C-alpha positions as CSV (number, residue, x, y, z in Angstrom):
1,X,0.3,0.3,0.1
2,X,1.3,3.5,-0.9
3,X,1.2,5.4,1.9
4,X,0.9,9.6,1.3
5,X,3.4,11.4,2.4
6,X,2.6,14.8,3.2
7,X,3.4,18.2,5.3
8,X,1.6,20.7,6.7
9,X,2.3,23.7,9.5
10,X,0.7,24.1,12.5
11,X,-1.4,24.5,14.0
12,X,-3.8,22.5,11.7
13,X,-0.6,19.8,11.3
14,X,-0.8,19.6,15.0
15,X,-5.0,18.7,14.5
16,X,-4.0,16.6,11.4
17,X,-1.4,14.6,12.6
18,X,-3.5,13.1,15.2
19,X,-5.3,11.0,12.0
20,X,-2.2,8.0,12.0
21,X,-3.4,7.6,16.2
22,X,-6.9,7.2,15.0
23,X,-6.5,4.4,12.4
24,X,-4.0,2.8,14.6
25,X,-6.6,1.6,17.5
26,X,-4.6,0.6,20.9
27,X,-3.0,-2.9,21.5
28,X,-3.1,-5.6,18.6
29,X,-4.6,-3.5,16.2
30,X,-1.1,-2.0,15.2
31,X,-1.0,-4.5,12.6
32,X,-3.8,-3.0,10.8
33,X,-2.6,0.8,11.8
34,X,-2.8,3.5,9.0
35,X,-0.7,6.0,9.1
36,X,-1.7,9.5,7.9
37,X,-0.2,12.5,7.5
38,X,-1.2,16.3,6.6
39,X,-1.7,17.3,3.0
40,X,1.8,17.9,0.9
41,X,2.9,21.5,-0.7
42,X,0.4,23.0,1.9
43,X,2.8,25.7,3.3
44,X,-0.1,27.5,5.3
45,X,1.0,31.5,5.8
46,X,1.2,33.1,9.0
47,X,-1.1,35.9,7.8
48,X,-2.7,36.8,5.1
49,X,-1.4,39.2,2.3
50,X,-4.6,41.9,2.7
51,X,-5.9,41.3,6.3
52,X,-4.6,43.0,9.3
53,X,-3.1,40.7,12.0
54,X,-4.0,41.0,15.8
55,X,-2.6,43.6,17.6
56,X,-0.4,41.1,19.8
57,X,-0.9,37.8,21.0
58,X,-2.3,38.5,24.2
59,X,-4.9,40.7,23.2
60,X,-5.9,38.0,20.8
61,X,-6.0,35.8,23.5
62,X,-8.4,38.1,25.6
63,X,-10.6,38.4,22.5
64,X,-10.7,34.7,21.8
65,X,-14.1,34.4,23.4
66,X,-15.6,37.5,21.9
67,X,-14.2,37.0,18.5
68,X,-15.5,33.5,18.6
69,X,-19.1,35.1,19.7
70,X,-19.0,37.8,17.1
71,X,-18.2,35.6,13.8
72,X,-21.1,33.2,15.4
73,X,-23.4,35.9,14.8
74,X,-22.0,38.5,12.9
75,X,-25.2,40.2,11.9
76,X,-25.8,41.4,15.4
77,X,-23.3,43.7,15.0
78,X,-25.7,45.6,12.5
79,X,-28.4,46.1,14.6
80,X,-31.1,45.4,12.5
81,X,-34.0,44.0,14.3
82,X,-35.8,42.9,10.7
83,X,-32.0,41.0,9.4
84,X,-32.0,39.5,13.0
85,X,-35.8,38.4,13.0
86,X,-35.3,36.9,9.5
87,X,-31.7,34.7,10.5
88,X,-33.8,33.2,13.4
89,X,-36.8,32.3,11.4
90,X,-34.3,30.6,8.9
91,X,-32.2,28.6,11.2
92,X,-34.9,27.5,13.2
93,X,-37.2,26.8,10.1
94,X,-35.1,26.4,6.6
95,X,-35.0,22.9,5.1
96,X,-31.8,22.4,4.3
97,X,-31.2,23.2,8.5
98,X,-33.3,20.2,9.2
99,X,-31.9,18.0,6.7
100,X,-29.0,18.7,7.9
101,X,-29.9,17.8,11.4
102,X,-31.7,14.4,10.4
103,X,-28.6,13.3,8.8
104,X,-26.3,13.9,12.1
105,X,-29.3,12.0,13.8
106,X,-28.8,9.3,11.8
107,X,-25.3,9.3,11.7
108,X,-25.4,9.1,15.5
109,X,-27.5,5.9,15.4
110,X,-24.8,4.4,12.8
111,X,-21.9,5.2,15.4
112,X,-24.2,3.6,18.2
113,X,-24.9,0.5,15.8
114,X,-21.1,0.4,15.0
115,X,-20.3,0.6,18.9
116,X,-22.6,-2.1,19.8
117,X,-20.4,-4.7,17.8
118,X,-17.8,-4.5,20.3
119,X,-20.0,-5.8,23.2
120,X,-20.9,-9.5,23.3
121,X,-24.5,-10.5,22.0
122,X,-26.7,-11.8,24.6
123,X,-30.3,-13.3,23.9
124,X,-32.7,-15.0,26.2
125,X,-35.5,-17.2,25.7
126,X,-38.3,-19.1,27.2
127,X,-40.8,-21.7,26.0
128,X,-44.1,-23.6,27.5
129,X,-46.5,-26.0,25.6
130,X,-49.1,-28.4,26.7
131,X,-50.6,-31.1,24.4
132,X,-54.3,-31.8,23.7
133,X,-55.1,-35.0,25.7
134,X,-58.4,-36.4,23.8
135,X,-56.4,-36.3,20.8
136,X,-56.8,-39.8,19.5
137,X,-53.6,-42.2,17.9
138,X,-53.2,-44.1,14.7
139,X,-53.5,-47.8,15.4
140,X,-49.9,-49.0,14.0
141,X,-49.3,-53.2,13.7
142,X,-46.3,-54.9,12.8
143,X,-45.7,-56.9,10.1
144,X,-47.9,-59.9,10.2
145,X,-50.5,-57.8,11.4
146,X,-50.2,-58.1,15.0
147,X,-51.4,-54.5,16.6
148,X,-48.5,-52.4,18.4
149,X,-49.6,-52.1,22.3
150,X,-50.0,-48.2,22.3
151,X,-52.8,-46.2,24.2
152,X,-55.8,-44.8,22.3
153,X,-55.1,-41.2,23.1
154,X,-52.4,-39.1,24.0
155,X,-51.7,-38.3,27.4
156,X,-51.7,-35.1,28.7
157,X,-48.1,-34.1,28.4
158,X,-46.9,-30.3,29.5
159,X,-43.8,-28.7,29.6
160,X,-41.4,-25.6,29.7
161,X,-38.1,-23.9,29.2
162,X,-35.5,-21.2,30.0
163,X,-32.2,-20.3,28.7
164,X,-29.9,-17.4,27.6
165,X,-27.5,-17.9,24.7
166,X,-24.4,-15.0,24.8
167,X,-21.6,-14.8,21.5
168,X,-18.9,-12.2,21.4
169,X,-16.4,-12.0,19.1
170,X,-13.2,-10.2,20.1
171,X,-11.8,-7.8,18.2
172,X,-8.3,-9.1,18.6
173,X,-7.3,-7.1,15.8
174,X,-9.2,-3.9,15.6
175,X,-11.7,-4.6,12.7
176,X,-14.5,-4.1,14.8
177,X,-12.8,-0.8,16.5
178,X,-11.9,0.6,13.0
179,X,-15.2,0.1,11.8
180,X,-16.7,2.3,15.0
181,X,-14.2,5.1,15.1
182,X,-15.0,5.8,11.0
183,X,-18.3,5.7,12.2
184,X,-17.9,8.4,14.7
185,X,-15.5,10.1,12.5
186,X,-18.8,10.4,9.7
187,X,-21.1,11.2,12.4
188,X,-18.6,14.3,12.9
189,X,-18.2,15.3,9.7
190,X,-21.9,15.1,9.1
191,X,-21.7,17.6,12.4
192,X,-19.5,19.9,10.1
193,X,-21.9,19.8,7.0
194,X,-24.6,20.7,9.5
195,X,-22.2,23.6,10.4
196,X,-21.8,24.7,6.6
197,X,-25.7,24.5,5.9
198,X,-25.8,27.0,8.8
199,X,-23.0,29.0,7.7
200,X,-24.3,29.2,3.8
201,X,-28.2,30.2,5.0
202,X,-26.5,33.2,7.3
203,X,-25.0,33.9,4.2
204,X,-27.9,33.4,2.0
205,X,-30.3,35.3,4.0
206,X,-27.8,38.3,4.9
207,X,-26.9,38.8,0.8
208,X,-30.6,38.9,-0.3
209,X,-31.6,40.9,2.5
210,X,-28.9,44.1,1.8
211,X,-30.2,43.2,-2.1
212,X,-33.7,44.0,-1.4
213,X,-33.0,46.9,1.0
214,X,-30.6,48.0,-1.9
215,X,-33.5,47.7,-4.4
216,X,-35.7,49.7,-1.8
217,X,-33.1,52.9,-1.9
218,X,-32.6,52.1,-5.9
219,X,-36.7,52.8,-6.4
220,X,-36.8,56.0,-4.5
221,X,-33.7,57.4,-6.0
222,X,-35.1,56.8,-9.5
223,X,-38.4,57.7,-8.7
224,X,-37.1,60.9,-7.8
225,X,-34.8,60.9,-11.1
226,X,-38.6,60.6,-13.0
227,X,-39.9,63.1,-11.1
228,X,-36.8,65.3,-12.2
229,X,-37.0,64.4,-15.5
230,X,-40.5,64.8,-16.1
231,X,-40.0,69.0,-15.2
232,X,-37.1,68.9,-17.3
233,X,-39.0,67.7,-19.8
234,X,-41.5,70.5,-19.1
235,X,-39.4,72.7,-19.2
236,X,-38.1,71.9,-22.5
237,X,-41.7,72.1,-23.5
238,X,-42.1,75.8,-22.8
239,X,-39.2,76.9,-23.8
240,X,-39.6,75.2,-27.5
241,X,-43.4,76.5,-26.9
242,X,-42.1,80.3,-26.1
243,X,-40.0,79.5,-29.7
244,X,-36.6,79.4,-27.3
245,X,-36.1,75.5,-27.4
246,X,-35.8,73.1,-31.0
247,X,-37.9,69.8,-31.4
248,X,-34.5,68.3,-31.1
249,X,-34.6,69.7,-27.0
250,X,-38.0,68.0,-26.2
251,X,-36.8,65.0,-28.1
252,X,-34.0,64.9,-25.9
253,X,-36.0,65.7,-22.4
254,X,-38.5,62.9,-23.6
255,X,-35.8,60.1,-24.5
256,X,-34.3,60.7,-21.0
257,X,-37.6,60.0,-18.9
258,X,-38.5,57.3,-21.3
259,X,-35.2,55.6,-20.3
260,X,-35.5,55.8,-16.3
261,X,-39.0,55.1,-16.7
262,X,-37.7,51.7,-18.4
263,X,-35.4,50.6,-15.1
264,X,-38.6,50.7,-12.9
265,X,-40.2,47.0,-13.6
266,X,-36.6,45.5,-13.4
267,X,-36.0,46.8,-10.3
268,X,-39.8,45.9,-9.0
269,X,-38.6,42.9,-10.6
270,X,-35.4,42.2,-8.8
271,X,-37.1,43.0,-5.5
272,X,-39.9,40.2,-5.9
273,X,-37.4,38.0,-6.5
274,X,-35.2,38.9,-3.3
275,X,-38.5,38.8,-1.1
276,X,-39.3,35.3,-2.2
277,X,-36.2,33.7,-1.9
278,X,-35.8,35.5,1.6
279,X,-39.4,33.6,2.1
280,X,-38.3,30.6,0.9
281,X,-35.0,30.9,3.1
282,X,-36.7,31.5,5.9
283,X,-38.9,28.0,5.7
284,X,-42.2,30.2,4.1
285,X,-44.0,29.8,0.3
286,X,-42.4,32.1,-1.9
287,X,-45.8,34.6,-1.3
288,X,-45.7,35.1,2.2
289,X,-43.0,37.6,2.0
290,X,-44.3,40.7,0.0
291,X,-42.3,43.8,1.4
292,X,-40.3,44.3,4.3
293,X,-40.9,46.7,7.2
294,X,-39.4,50.0,6.5
295,X,-36.0,50.1,7.2
296,X,-35.9,53.1,10.5
297,X,-31.8,53.5,9.8
298,X,-29.9,53.3,7.0
299,X,-27.5,49.9,7.0
300,X,-24.1,50.5,8.2
301,X,-21.2,47.6,7.5
302,X,-19.0,47.3,10.1
303,X,-15.5,49.6,9.4
304,X,-13.0,47.3,10.6
305,X,-12.7,44.2,9.4
306,X,-12.2,41.3,11.7
307,X,-8.6,40.5,11.7
308,X,-8.1,36.7,11.5
309,X,-5.0,34.5,11.0
310,X,-5.1,31.5,7.9
311,X,-4.7,29.0,11.4
312,X,-7.5,30.6,12.6
313,X,-9.7,30.0,9.5
314,X,-9.0,26.5,8.9
315,X,-10.0,25.9,12.5
316,X,-13.2,27.4,11.6
317,X,-14.3,26.3,8.5
318,X,-16.6,23.7,8.3
319,X,-15.8,22.3,4.8
320,X,-12.2,22.1,6.0
321,X,-12.9,20.4,9.6
322,X,-15.5,17.9,7.2
323,X,-12.5,16.9,5.4
324,X,-10.4,16.4,7.5
325,X,-13.2,14.0,9.4
326,X,-13.3,11.9,5.7
327,X,-9.6,11.8,6.4
328,X,-9.9,10.1,10.0
329,X,-12.6,8.1,8.5
330,X,-11.5,6.7,4.9
331,X,-7.8,5.6,7.6
332,X,-10.2,4.0,10.1
333,X,-11.8,1.5,7.1
334,X,-9.0,1.0,5.9
335,X,-7.5,-0.4,9.3
336,X,-11.0,-2.3,9.1
337,X,-10.7,-4.0,5.7
338,X,-6.3,-5.2,6.4
339,X,-8.0,-6.6,9.5
340,X,-10.2,-8.9,7.3
341,X,-6.6,-10.3,6.6
342,X,-6.5,-11.8,10.0
343,X,-8.1,-14.7,12.5
344,X,-11.2,-14.1,13.4
345,X,-12.4,-15.5,17.5
346,X,-15.4,-15.8,18.7
347,X,-17.2,-16.9,22.4
348,X,-20.3,-18.6,22.7
349,X,-22.0,-19.8,26.0
350,X,-25.0,-21.7,26.4
351,X,-27.5,-22.5,29.0
352,X,-30.9,-24.0,29.2
353,X,-32.9,-25.3,31.9
354,X,-36.4,-26.9,31.8
355,X,-38.7,-29.6,33.4
356,X,-41.5,-31.7,31.6
357,X,-44.4,-33.4,32.7
358,X,-46.1,-36.2,31.2
359,X,-49.7,-37.7,32.6
360,X,-48.6,-41.2,34.5
361,X,-45.5,-40.7,34.7
362,X,-42.9,-38.6,37.2
363,X,-41.8,-35.3,36.5
364,X,-38.7,-34.6,35.1
365,X,-36.4,-31.6,35.2
366,X,-32.8,-30.5,33.9
367,X,-30.7,-28.1,33.3
368,X,-27.7,-27.6,31.2
369,X,-24.9,-25.3,29.7
370,X,-22.3,-25.4,27.2
371,X,-19.4,-23.1,25.9
372,X,-17.0,-23.3,22.8
373,X,-14.6,-21.4,21.4
374,X,-14.2,-20.6,17.6
375,X,-11.7,-19.3,15.0
376,X,-11.8,-18.4,11.8
377,X,-9.3,-17.4,8.8
378,X,-9.4,-16.5,5.5
379,X,-7.7,-19.1,2.9
380,X,-9.0,-18.4,0.1
381,X,-11.4,-15.5,-1.6
382,X,-9.9,-14.8,-4.9
383,X,-8.2,-11.8,-4.0
384,X,-11.2,-10.3,-2.5
385,X,-9.9,-8.7,0.7
386,X,-6.6,-7.5,-0.8
387,X,-8.9,-5.9,-3.6
388,X,-11.2,-4.2,-0.9
389,X,-7.7,-3.0,1.0
390,X,-6.6,-1.6,-2.9
391,X,-9.9,0.1,-3.0
392,X,-10.0,1.8,0.6
393,X,-6.3,3.0,0.0
394,X,-7.4,4.9,-3.0
395,X,-10.5,6.4,-1.4
396,X,-7.6,7.8,1.5
397,X,-5.5,9.4,-1.0
398,X,-8.4,11.1,-2.8
399,X,-9.5,12.1,1.3
400,X,-6.4,13.4,2.0
401,X,-6.1,15.6,-1.5
402,X,-9.8,16.6,-0.9
403,X,-8.8,17.9,2.4
404,X,-5.6,19.9,0.8
405,X,-8.2,21.5,-2.0
406,X,-10.5,22.4,0.8
407,X,-7.2,24.2,2.8
408,X,-6.3,26.0,-0.4
409,X,-9.6,26.6,-1.1
410,X,-10.2,28.2,2.1
411,X,-7.4,30.4,1.6
412,X,-7.7,31.8,-1.3
413,X,-11.5,32.3,-0.5
414,X,-10.3,34.7,2.5
415,X,-7.7,36.2,0.5
416,X,-9.9,37.1,-2.4
417,X,-13.2,38.0,-0.1
418,X,-10.5,41.0,1.7
419,X,-9.0,42.0,-1.3
420,X,-12.8,42.6,-2.9
421,X,-13.7,44.4,0.2
422,X,-10.8,46.6,0.4
423,X,-11.3,47.8,-3.3
424,X,-15.0,48.4,-3.1
425,X,-14.2,50.2,0.2
426,X,-11.8,52.8,-1.7
427,X,-14.1,52.4,-4.7
428,X,-17.4,53.7,-2.4
429,X,-15.1,56.1,-0.6
430,X,-14.6,58.6,-4.1
431,X,-18.4,57.2,-5.1
432,X,-19.4,59.3,-1.5
433,X,-17.2,62.7,-2.6
434,X,-18.3,62.3,-6.0
435,X,-21.9,62.1,-4.9
436,X,-21.4,64.9,-2.4
437,X,-19.8,66.7,-5.2
438,X,-22.8,66.5,-7.2
439,X,-24.9,67.2,-4.7
440,X,-23.4,70.9,-4.0
441,X,-23.4,71.4,-7.5
442,X,-26.9,71.0,-7.9
443,X,-27.4,73.0,-4.7
444,X,-25.3,75.6,-5.8
445,X,-27.3,75.6,-9.6
446,X,-30.6,76.0,-7.2
447,X,-29.4,78.9,-6.0
448,X,-28.0,80.6,-9.2
449,X,-31.3,80.1,-10.2
450,X,-33.0,81.5,-7.6
451,X,-30.9,84.3,-7.4
452,X,-31.8,85.3,-11.0
453,X,-28.4,84.3,-12.5
454,X,-29.3,80.9,-13.9
455,X,-31.8,78.9,-15.1
456,X,-33.8,76.0,-14.6
457,X,-32.6,73.5,-17.1
458,X,-29.3,73.9,-15.6
459,X,-30.5,72.8,-11.9
460,X,-32.5,69.9,-13.2
461,X,-29.8,68.7,-15.3
462,X,-27.5,69.0,-12.1
463,X,-30.0,67.3,-10.0
464,X,-30.3,64.3,-12.1
465,X,-26.1,63.7,-12.1
466,X,-26.5,63.7,-8.7
467,X,-28.8,61.2,-8.6
468,X,-27.1,59.2,-11.1
469,X,-24.5,59.3,-8.5
470,X,-26.4,58.5,-5.7
471,X,-27.5,55.2,-7.3
472,X,-24.4,54.3,-8.5
473,X,-23.1,54.6,-4.9
474,X,-26.3,52.8,-3.7
475,X,-24.6,49.7,-5.8
476,X,-21.4,49.7,-4.7
477,X,-22.5,50.1,-1.1
478,X,-24.7,47.0,-1.7
479,X,-21.8,45.4,-3.9
480,X,-19.5,46.1,-0.8
481,X,-22.1,44.7,2.0
482,X,-22.9,41.7,-0.1
483,X,-18.7,40.8,-0.1
484,X,-18.4,41.2,3.4
485,X,-21.2,38.9,3.8
486,X,-19.0,36.5,1.6
487,X,-15.9,37.2,4.1
488,X,-17.4,36.8,6.8
489,X,-18.7,33.0,5.1
490,X,-14.9,32.7,3.8
491,X,-13.2,33.1,7.7
492,X,-16.1,30.8,8.9
493,X,-18.4,32.9,10.4
494,X,-22.5,32.3,11.1
495,X,-22.0,29.0,12.9
496,X,-21.0,28.4,16.9
497,X,-18.6,26.2,17.9
498,X,-19.3,23.0,20.2
499,X,-23.0,23.3,18.5
500,X,-24.4,20.0,18.6
C-alpha cells in the first residue's frame, strides 16, 4: 500500500497528525493501523497578505471568546431588527437545516450501531407447551398384522424451558474498533455539514436582504430622477412653445424620461425575486413575504474587518474540518479492511433449563450449559480482501487530496474576499465624495437660479447628475455589503463552535 507523505505547518498540522493515531487503534490493532500525515505542498502562511493581523498575541487571546461570538452571530452588530428576525426564523425553519440535523441524528445512530459490535450479544428465551389429551393416536401394526400395544389417546403432556445464549467476536485485530472509529468520524463529518449549512443559510439570507434593501433605495432614487426628468421635459416643452428651444431639445428630454421609466419594472422584478428568496430561506412559501418592514436607520456595515489568521480560518471552516473527518474515517476503514486478513475469534455460551410432565409418569426436569471457542481464517477468497484494501487505500488518498483542496480553497476564499472588500471600500469612498460634490453642484445651481443668475435646465440637469451618482453609490455599497457577507462566510462565520 502506498502511504501518502504530506506536510503542513502548525496548528493545522497538530490537528491532522492525530490521523495516524485514530487509525492505529490500541493494542494488537497495530498490525492493521494506517498512518496518515497532513497534505503535501500546503505551507500555510502566518498571515494573509491583505488582512491586518491581530495587534498582539495577548490581545488576541483575551478576545478569543468575543471574536468567536462575533463571528458566530456577526449580523447582530448591524442592529437591524428585521435582519435579526429573518436569521432567527431561517435557522429554525429552513428545510436544508432540518435535513442536515436529521443526517447528524442518523449518523449518530449508525455510530451506536457500529459500537455495539464491540460488545457480546446476549439473548434470552423461554417457552411453554401443553398437548391435547383427547387427541387420538393412529393404531399401528407390526408385520403380520400384530397390533402395537399403544394407548388409544395421547397422554396429557406439559413442558417449559428457559435459558440464554451469548456470543462475542473478540476484536483482537481491531476490525470492529476501526468500524466504530469510521462511524464516529462520519458522524462528526455530518455535524460539520450541518455547520456548513448554517453558514451558507446565514450568508444567503444576509445577501438577499441587503440586495432587497438596495432595490428599495434605488427605486426611491429612480422615482426622484423620473420626477426631475419630467420637470426638465416640461421646461423644454415650455421653451419650445416660446420659440426658445428646438424639437431636438424636446426629444432629448422625452428620451431621458422614457429611459428612466424603463428601469422601474426591472427593479420591481428584482425586489420580488429577493423577497421570494428570503421567504423560501426562512421556511415559508414564496408569496409569504410581499414587502419588508420600513427601515428606520440606514444599514451600515462594520468599518473594521475582523482580523484573522490563516490557522484560525482553517480551524473554523466547516468544509475543512469535515474534510479532515473524512480522512480520519477513511483511515479507519482502511484499518478495518486490513484486519480482514487476520483470524477472527469468537466465544459462545449457552445455558438452559426446563421440565416436562407426562400424565402417568414422574415429573422430570434438568438444566445444562455449553461453551465454545471458534476461529476463522480466510484461506481462499480470490483476492477479494486485498482488492478491498486497495480500494480503501485509493479512497484514503482521494480523501487526503480533497482535504488539501479544501485548505487551498479556504485560503483563496479569504484572500479574494478581503481584497474585494478593500477595493469596494476604496470605490465607495470615492463615489461618496463624487456624490457629495454632485449634490453640492446641484444645490449651487439651485441657489444661482433662485438669485436670477441661472436657468432651470442647469438646475435639473445637475440634480439628475447627483441622483445618478447616488444610484451608483448605492450599488457599490450593496456590492460592498454582499462582499463583506462573503468574507464572513470565507472566514467561517455564521455557526457556533461546540454547537450540537
